[in-house]
N, C-alpha and C positions, 0 to 999 in steps of 0.2 A: 217853407222855402228851403231848397237844397243848395249846398255850397257849390260854387263853380268848379272846385276841384273834383267833387263827386261826379259832376256832369262830364268833365274831361276824361275821368277814368272810365265812366260808362261808355262814352263815345269810342274811346280807344279800344276797349274790349270788343265792342260790336264791329268796328271797322276791321280789326285784326282777326276777326272770325273766332274769337274766344268765347262767344256766347250769343244767344238770340235775345230778343227784347224781353220776353217773359222771364228768362233766367236772370238777365241783368237787372230788371225791375225788382225782382225778389231779393237779389243780392244786396242792392243798395236801398232797399225798403222804400221804393218809389212806386206809386200806382202805375200799372201797365199802360193805361191810357195816356198818362202824362209822358212816359218815355216814348210811346208811339207818336204823340203829337210833336214832341221835340225832335225826334229822329226824322220825321217827315219835313218839318220846317228847316232843319239844318242839313237835309239831304245825306243822311248817314248811309243809305243804301248805295248812292253814287260813290261816296268815298270808299265804301267797302269793295265795290266792283273795281275801282281804280287800284286799290291796294292789292287785290288778288291778281289783277292784270300785271302790275309791276313785279309781284312776287313770282309769278309763273312765266314771265317773259323768257323766251329762249335766247341764249347768247348768240351773237353774230358769229357765224362760222366762215372762215376763209376757205375758199375752194382751192384745191391744189391746181398748179399750173397745168395746162394741156401739154401732153408729150410733144417733143419736137417732131415736126413734120406733119402734125395733124392740125386741122382747123376746126374750131368749135362750131362754125357756121355750116360745116359739111356734114354734120350728123344727120339732119333730116333727109337730105338727098341720098346719102349713103343708106340710111335705114329704108327709104322708099325703094331703092334698087334691090336691097336684100329681100324685102317683102314680095316684090314683084317676081324675083327669081324663085322664091319658095312657091308662089302661086303657080308658076310655070311647071315646077317639078311635081306639084300635086296634080295638076291637070294631066300630065303624062302618066302618073300612077293610076288615075281614075280610068284612063283608056284601057289599061291592061288588067285591072282588078275585076274579079268575079264574085268574091265573097261579100255578102250583104253587110255584115258588121263593119268590115274594113271600108267599104264604100260609104257607109254612114259616117264613120270617123273622118274620112277624107272630105266629105261634103261639109261637115261641121268645121273642120280646119280651114276649108276654102272660105266659108262664110266669115269666120273670124279674121282671116288674113285680108279678105276683101274690105272689111270694115276698117282695118288698120290702113290699108292702101288708100281708101277714100279720105280718111282723116289726114294722113300724111300728104296726100295730093292737094289738100285744101278745097275739096269739093263738098258743098253742103248736102244735106239729106234731100232727096227728091221732094219738091213742094215746099221746102223751107224758105226759099227766096222767090219772090214774084217780081217780074219785070215792072219797073216803075212806070215806063211809058204806056204799057198796055193798060195798067190800072187807071192812069190818068185819062187815057182815051175813053175808057168806059164811062167815067164820071163826067167828063167835059164834052164828049162827043167829037173830039178832034185832037190833033197833036198839041202838046203844051209848048208854048213859045216863051222864051225867057223875056222878062221885063227889062226894058232899057232905061 
């Protein structure tokens, strides 16, 4: 039988990440299976994960105040306007360009900006959302009426 103090030291070493079960078992001259059984029963792995989470937790950072005259809620609409303006400029450049490599680069830029515009505009990908009423009609054979 091992002393309680030995078990406390072994548990602390494991939880604090100073060793693994086989290393701890050999250090304290305890059979590996005994340490494994006790570690499982006392949930040493959970305690170790919590210890690591506390140790690596990022400190709360205070954000700087927004500059005077700006509104933090206006970022998305402003960004959406800038993306749309860039799309318009690229469309004009495509109309006048004749070089294939430049046209390819402009087409790639258009695709990337169009994806940003879709996300900022709040539109889902095509086929991502299905109308609920149409789906219910197909299953029930008619419109769904609310229960009173």
